[in-house]
C-alpha positions, 0 to 999 in steps of 0.5 A, spaced: 904 714 339 911 715 337 916 711 339 920 715 345 927 711 344 924 706 350 922 700 344 916 697 344 916 696 351 919 703 354 915 708 357 909 711 353 906 718 353 899 718 353 893 723 353 887 720 358 881 723 361 881 728 367 881 725 374 874 725 377 877 730 383 880 735 377 873 734 374 870 736 380 874 742 381 873 745 373 865 745 374 866 748 381 869 753 378 865 754 372 860 754 377 863 759 380 864 763 375 857 763 373 855 765 379 860 771 380 857 773 373 850 772 375 851 776 382 855 782 378 849 783 373 844 783 379 848 787 383 846 793 380 839 791 380 839 790 387 842 797 389 837 800 384 831 797 387 834 799 395 836 807 392 830 807 390 826 804 396 831 809 401 828 814 397 821 812 398 820 812 390 820 804 389 814 805 384 818 808 380 821 804 379 817 799 379 813 802 374 818 803 370 821 795 370 815 792 368 813 797 363 820 795 360 820 787 362 812 787 358 815 790 352 821 786 352 817 780 352 811 782 348 815 784 342 821 780 343 816 775 343 813 777 337 820 779 333 821 771 335 815 768 332 815 772 326 822 770 324 821 763 327 814 761 323 817 764 316 824 760 317 820 754 319 814 755 314 820 756 308 822 749 311 816 745 311 814 748 302 821 746 300 821 742 293 822 734 293 829 732 291 830 732 284 836 731 279 841 735 282 845 740 279 852 743 280 848 749 285 844 744 288 850 739 289 854 745 293 847 747 297 847 740 299 854 740 303 850 745 307 844 742 308 848 736 310 852 739 316 845 743 319 841 738 318 843 734 325 842 741 328 837 745 324 832 746 331 838 748 335 839 753 330 832 755 329 833 756 336 839 760 337 837 764 330 829 767 334 832 768 340 837 772 337 833 776 333 828 777 340 833 778 345 835 784 340 828 787 338 826 786 345 831 790 348 830 795 343 822 795 344 823 797 352 827 803 350 821 805 348 818 805 355 816 812 355 812 811 349 808 807 352 807 809 358 804 816 355 800 812 349 796 808 354 795 814 359 794 820 354 790 826 357 787 830 351 790 838 350 782 840 348 786 844 343 786 841 335 790 842 329 788 847 324 789 842 319 786 835 320 781 837 327 784 832 331 787 834 339 794 835 340 795 828 344 795 825 337 800 828 336 804 828 342 802 822 345 798 816 339 802 818 333 809 816 336 806 810 339 803 808 332 811 810 328 814 805 332 809 799 331 810 800 323 818 801 324 817 795 329 813 791 323 817 794 318 823 791 321 820 784 322 817 784 315 824 786 312 828 780 317 823 775 316 823 777 308 830 776 308 830 768 313 824 766 308 829 767 302 836 764 305 831 758 308 827 757 300 834 758 296 838 753 301 832 748 300 831 748 293 826 753 293 829 758 289 834 757 284 840 762 282 843 757 276 839 752 275 835 751 269 828 751 269 824 756 273 827 760 278 822 760 284 817 754 286 809 755 287 810 756 294 816 759 295 812 765 291 807 764 294 811 765 301 815 771 299 809 775 295 805 774 302 811 778 306 812 782 299 804 784 300 805 785 307 811 790 306 807 794 302 802 794 306 805 797 312 808 802 306 801 804 305 800 805 312 806 809 312 803 814 307 797 815 311 800 817 317 805 821 314 799 826 312 799 828 319 806 827 320 806 834 316 803 838 321 809 836 327 815 837 320 820 841 321 823 844 314 827 850 312 824 856 311 827 863 311 822 865 315 823 862 321 829 858 324 826 850 326 819 851 322 815 846 323 807 845 320 804 845 314 806 851 309 802 852 302 807 846 298 805 841 304 798 842 304 797 843 296 801 837 294 805 833 299 798 832 302 794 830 296 800 826 294 800 822 300 793 820 299 794 818 292 801 814 294 797 811 300 792 808 295 796 806 289 801 802 295 794 798 297 792 796 290 799 793 289 798 790 296 794 786 293 796 784 288 802 781 291 796 777 295 794 775 289 800 771 287 797 766 292 792 764 286 796 767 280 803 764 281 806 769 278 810 776 279 808 780 273 802 784 276 805 786 283 812 788 279 808 791 275 804 795 281 811 795 285 815 799 279 807 804 278 808 805 286 816 807 286 814 811 279 809 814 283 813 816 289 818 819 285 814 823 280 808 824 285 811 825 292 817 828 289 816 833 283 810 835 283 811 838 289 817 841 287 813 844 281 808 847 286 814 850 290 818 853 284 812 856 279 806 857 285 809 859 291 816 863 289 812 868 284 808 870 291 811 867 297 810 871 302 801 872 300 801 865 299 805 862 305 801 867 309 795 863 312 800 858 315 805 863 318 799 865 322 797 858 324 805 857 326 805 863 330 798 862 334 800 855 335 808 856 337 806 863 342 801 857 345 806 852 345 811 855 349 806 859 353 808 866 351 802 867 347 799 872 354 806 875 353 803 884 353 807 888 348 807 895 348 810 901 346 817 904 351 819 911 348 826 910 351 826 918 351 825 922 358 818 924 359 821 930 364 827 935 364 827 935 371 832 932 374 830 933 382 824 928 380 828 923 376 833 922 381 827 922 387 824 916 381 830 912 381 829 912 388 823 907 388 825 904 381 829 898 383 832 894 389 839 896 385 843 889 386 850 892 386 853 885 389 853 880 383 852 873 384 856 871 378 861 876 381 863 875 388 863 867 389 871 868 390 869 874 396 865 868 399 870 863 398 876 867 401 872 870 407 868 865 409 870 858 407 875 857 412 878 851 410 881 848 405 876 843 404 869 847 403 867 851 397 862 855 394 859 854 387 862 858 382 855 862 381 851 864 386 844 863 387 839 871 388 833 869 393 828 874 397 829 874 405 826 878 410 832 883 413 830 885 421 826 890 419 822 885 417 822 888 409 824 883 403 831 885 400 834 881 395 839 877 398 846 874 395 846 866 398 851 860 397 853 853 401 858 852 404 859 845 402 865 839 401 871 840 397 873 833 396 880 836 393 882 840 398 882 835 404 889 835 407 890 828 406 887 824 401 884 817 403 879 811 403 877 813 410 877 821 410 874 821 403 868 817 404 868 817 412 871 823 415 869 828 411 861 827 409 858 834 409 858 841 408 856 846 412 852 852 413 848 857 408 853 863 407 848 869 405 849 877 403 845 883 401 844 884 394 844 892 395 849 894 399 856 892 401 860 891 407 865 896 410 870 890 413 873 892 408 870 896 404 867 893 397 866 886 401 860 883 400 855 885 406 854 879 410 847 877 413 849 870 414 856 868 416 860 864 420 862 858 421 857 855 424 853 861 420 851 865 424 846 871 423 838 873 421 837 865 419 836 863 426 837 856 428 837 851 422 840 845 420 846 847 417 849 840 414 849 839 407 850 832 406 846 833 399 849 839 394 850 841 387 858 839 388 857 833 393 858 828 388 862 823 392 859 817 396 859 817 403 858 812 409 855 814 415 852 812 422 856 807 422 863 806 428 867 811 424 865 818 426 865 825 421 867 832 422 862 836 424 862 844 427 858 846 433 859 854 436 864 852 441 869 849 435 870 843 432 866 836 433 865 829 431 858 827 429 854 821 427 849 821 421 843 821 425 838 820 419 834 815 414 837 817 409 841 812 405 841 804 404 843 801 410 850 796 410 848 792 416 849 786 412 854 782 407 849 781 402 848 790 401 855 791 402 857 786 397 852 788 392 855 796 392 862 793 393 862 791 386 857 797 383 862 801 385 868 797 384 871 799 391 872 791 395 874 795 402 866 796 402 865 789 403 870 788 409 872 795 411 871 795 419 869 802 418 863 799 416 858 795 422 852 797 425 848 803 422 852 805 417 849 807 411 851 809 404 849 816 401 849 816 394 847 820 388 847 827 392 845 832 387 839 836 387 839 834 380 841 827 380 836 825 385 829 829 382 832 826 375 832 819 378 826 819 382 822 823 376 826 821 369 820 823 365 822 830 367 827 835 364 830 838 370 833 846 370 840 847 370 840 850 376 837 848 384 839 854 389 837 853 396 833 855 400 833 856 408 826 853 410 823 852 417 829 850 420 832 846 414 836 848 407 832 845 401 834 845 394 829 848 390 829 845 383 825 847 377 822 841 373 820 841 365 815 837 361 816 837 354 813 834 348 816 834 341 809 833 338 805 840 338 803 841 332 805 848 328 810 849 333 817 851 332 823 847 335 828 849 338 834 845 342 833 846 349 842 847 349 843 851 345 837 855 348 840 855 355 846 858 353 848 864 355 856 867 358 854 863 365 854 857 362 861 856 359 864 854 365 859 856 371 853 853 369 850 847 367 844 847 361 837 844 362 839 838 357 843 838 352 840 834 345 833 835 346 829 837 341 822 840 343 817 844 341 813 845 348 814 846 354 811 847 361 815 848 368 810 843 371 814 841 377 817 844 383 822 839 386 825 840 393 831 836 396 832 837 403 840 838 404 841 833 410 837 828 409 836 828 401 828 826 401 826 829 395 819 831 394 814 834 387 809 838 387 805 840 382 806 848 379 801 848 372 795 844 374 792 845 366 798 841 363 796 835 360 803 832 360 803 832 366 796 830 367 799 824 363 805 823 367 801 823 373 797 817 371 802 813 370 805 814 376 800 815 381 803 818 388 809 821 386 807 828 385 804 832 390 798 837 390 800 844 389 795 845 396 801 842 398 806 847 399 807 851 405 807 858 404 814 859 407 816 854 401 811 858 396 815 865 399 822 862 396 819 860 389 821 863 383 820 864 376 825 859 372 832 862 369 832 856 363 824 856 361 825 864 361 831 864 356 827 859 351 821 863 351 826 870 350 829 866 345 823 865 341 820 871 342 826 874 338 821 872 333 815 871 335 813 877 338 811 879 331 803 876 330 802 879 323 804 874 318 807 879 313 811 883 318 813 876 320 815 874 313 819 880 311 823 879 319 824 887 319 822 886 326 826 881 328 830 880 334 836 878 338 838 876 345 845 881 345 852 879 347 854 879 354 858 886 354 861 884 361 865 878 360 870 876 354 867 870 354 863 869 349 855 867 350 848 871 351 847 876 356 844 872 362 837 873 365 838 877 371 833 877 377 832 884 381 826 887 384 823 893 381 817 897 378 815 896 370 811 903 367 805 903 371 806 899 377 805 902 384 811 897 387 817 894 386 816 887 384 821 880 384 822 880 376 827 876 372 829 881 367 832 881 360 834 886 354 834 885 346 837 889 341 834 889 333 837 884 329 844 885 327 843 892 330 847 894 337 842 899 339 836 897 345 830 894 342 826 892 347 826 890 355 822 884 358 821 883 364 816 876 367 814 877 375 818 872 378 815 872 384 811 865 386 807 868 392 804 874 388 797 874 384 801 876 378 806 872 377 808 870 371 806 876 368 810 878 362 811 885 359 815 887 353 817 894 351 818 895 344 823 902 344 820 906 339 826 911 339 834 910 338 837 907 345 843 905 347 843 898 347 849 894 353 854 893 349 853 900 347 853 903 354 859 898 356 863 900 349 862 908 352 864 906 359 870 903 357 872 910 354 870 914 359 876 918 362 874 916 369 874 910 368 881 910 363 884 913 369 882 908 374 884 902 370 891 906 369 891 906 377 890 899 377 896 898 373 901 900 377 897 895 383 898 889 379 889 889 380 885 887 374 877 889 373 872 886 374 865 888 370 859 886 374 852 885 372 849 892 367 842 892 369 837 895 366 831 899 368 825 903 366 825 909 369 820 917 367 820 914 359 827 912 359 832 907 361 836 907 367 842 902 366 847 900 373 853 896 373 857 895 379 865 894 377 869 891 381 877 890 383 881 883 384 889 883 386 894 887 389 893 886 396 886 882 395 886 876 390 877 877 390 873 882 388 871 888 392 866 892 390 869 900 388 866 904 383 858 904 380 856 906 373 850 908 371 848 912 364 841 915 363 839 917 356 846 920 353 850 921 360 854 916 363 858 916 370 863 913 374 863 914 381 865 911 388 858 909 390 850 907 388 848 913 390 854 919 388 853 915 381 845 916 382 846 923 384 852 925 379 848 921 372 841 926 374 846 933 376 843 933 383 846 933 389 844 928 395 846 922 400 851 918 397 851 913 401 851 905 398 845 903 402 838 904 397 834 908 399 827 905 402 822 903 397 816 905 402 819 912 402 815 918 399 818 919 392 819 926 393 824 924 400 830 923 396 836 925 401 837 924 408 841 929 410 846 928 417 844 931 422 848 937 423 851 941 429 854 940 436 849 935 439 850 930 432 857 931 434 858 930 441 853 923 440 858 921 434 864 922 438 861 917 443 859 913 439 865 913 436 869 911 443 864 906 445 866 902 439 872 902 439 873 901 447 869 895 445 873 893 438 879 893 444 876 887 448 874 883 442 881 884 440 883 882 446 878 875 447 880 873 439 873 875 438 873 877 430 865 876 430 864 881 435 871 885 433 869 886 425 861 889 428 866 894 433 870 896 426 863 897 422 860 901 428 867 905 430 867 907 422 859 909 422 861 913 427 867 917 424 863 918 418 857 921 422 863 925 426 866 928 420 859 930 417 857 933 423 864 937 424 864 945 423 867 948 418 872 952 422 874 945 425 874 945 433 877 942 438 871 936 439 872 935 431 879 934 433 878 930 438 874 925 433 880 925 428 885 924 434 880 918 435 879 916 429 888 916 428 887 912 434 882 907 432 887 905 426 888 897 427 888 891 422 882 888 419 881 883 423 874 881 421 871 874 422 874 872 416 881 875 416 885 870 417 881 865 412 882 872 407 890 872 409 893 865 409 890 858 407 890 852 413 896 852 416 893 846 421 891 841 415 897 837 413 898 836 421 892 836 424 887 833 419 882 834 424 883 840 429 881 847 429 885 850 423 882 857 421 878 860 426 
């Protein structure tokens, strides 16, 4: 050490070993750090296991886990063994030391540095490569499970006569094995070559032979294995032609063999297989010949053959044989593609029929009568009226409805089914009066109640609002008594901790209360270990030490229906729209799920994310799967998720689907039999929208079964753009109870329209029976329009240019209001098509849409009236009942109008009813019973309308009394949502737990 000024005996600074205490402390800290890291990695695994166990699907977790572990170990060890053996063999075959060249002298330094650590280097390299290979292989767990559990399709491809299961289940695994073999061989070749070079087996600049005989033999064997694998690849490529996609002007995403594939590529692959096999034998022969001459020549021949036979020859066939007469050459292959595609997408049974599109009768009265029963015209558009639900039924800022509501069927008071708009009042965490950890995760934990309205009528308070059949907080109405708490929903994405010492905000009939969750859902946080695991997993340390968590506390997460079904069935593709239904006293989310494959021979592919996109998916509705490309799809599973306890049930729906049978073998006991679906659940199941959108997209081309016509594209269709919105996107399909031509009764259906490609007129109309309880469920009918009929875009354009519409819009501008167009419904009627479109206004004094007008079009006539009844009367030129209530489908067709009773008796009864309704309203107003007040106002308005109709032409004292009573009944509207419509919850900030909006 240098002298620090103290002389020879002065103080010196010396560096010694740390004291024993310091070493112990450092070792302890190191051990704790390792344990902490291990716990962090273990926490995710442990919480996943707890969650799967809580939903009773632990077998899915264990099956998936053990499959991944098995693949990781097997293929990781195989890769490590392949690399390790070849490095060891190359080292063992190293030549003895000889006169050192300059090259060897420079390498000697590396050999000397590696020598003490040879074993450790070998272990490190093999372990690293094994870990990477094992991790990659574990991601193929679906491929492996489908391979070992594959069930035959019972259908053979037309080229090789192999069962479809070979392409769907076997070929993907064979390709994985081939890819793994190539990777192992190439890495082994690189590792062996480097080792041989390091120890003198290979020389680059040294004089004499470039490689020893041992190195030559070793590397030749590896090259022989590589070429052998290439031969196998050529053989599998033959079968791969049946599922290969290519560019073909006859159809996008064409899949399967074409003329050039069958007559050029297929024989070329067979020839290349033979050449590669011979070349591999030549490489193996170097073990005895110790020369590279023959294998190099063979390898060159293989490369040249691949260029000439595999590339040039097919190009010549395509240019000189196919292109001069492509339609005739490709016709047999187009026919195979059409048949396979229609089978794969389950559209082979679609019933096609010609439909004139022109009315078969000129009798306006008959047309008006037929219109009464043709459909239950849904004037409440679930894509538009959500703000009305929000304004009239939200009741608290921390509740919300989805932007797009759902359409279902419920029985009314008369016991008949009616199309119903339904939405759940879910929790909106962004609307809390005060955001903090306790409020976000303990106090505000659930939504409350289902809200429903008739799809075919409007409310009268205010006029044009939804006609609610279930409303209020708590909800009351036609659903009866049911569990209204919504702990699991589409908007419920945050975790909640329930059941412990911290109470939750809740409601009962007499107002706001607190509650504690009594379900068995979620994971217990009663022990410290679980709390610590979730504190790490959710990056929230308060979970570990918060006093709000105690005995009985349970954590709820993965709370959207889509998340839960995806987690318990990761082999399913989930529909983008789960919808709620009140079933047997519980709110159940119904989720449609699909089995898919990308390996159906000859069936053209589609990208689900693109195919299921429409004008609603831009900002309102999710798509099924963004980049999932498939060429086979079935709605094989119907799933339910309980909104209160989150219980997931999977039910078999398509009993013939081999893909579902395969997954049921892989995960036994997870999918219940179809026979276990209750009748009450069956009544609410419906044909799924995303499947329908995929099928309609395919049918734009594959409704044509003649190869020549398919090739020409002369009858190609397109899904029209949605004319009712400024956003780009296809028109969404609509649920509608309607009759197709030849049917006697209405059926709950899913409908869409087509236009000829590049043209605006109507090309076809399509409907599928969407009622799962019907024996005709899934029956798909296509009406091909044989005359020139206005398409949806043309109808909308004519409507926008209508004088009545123009005047209506001008008047709106003075009130600072906007116009919203609802769903443009298309209904076949007596040979023609009837278009119905509700028109809403918003703005001015109300910031939510109210139905103000209804447009109708039939033939060349388009009308714009105050309500549905007036619109139907006007479009057919018939005087009749202008009531907005749709006709009862059970009424006789000839009974098109129901004139109100007239005369003194009717007038006196109307006046008496008005007086009673007015008295009831005054009483409800004094008691601040807003639901009763709303009902009284509805009754009063109805009675006044009857009085006006019954009023004698010359007036009279009785009529004047009715008018006086009407004047006296003018009061500010205070229905059950009036306060919510007028002002926000003023008490939110001051009293988060108080009664704020009733």
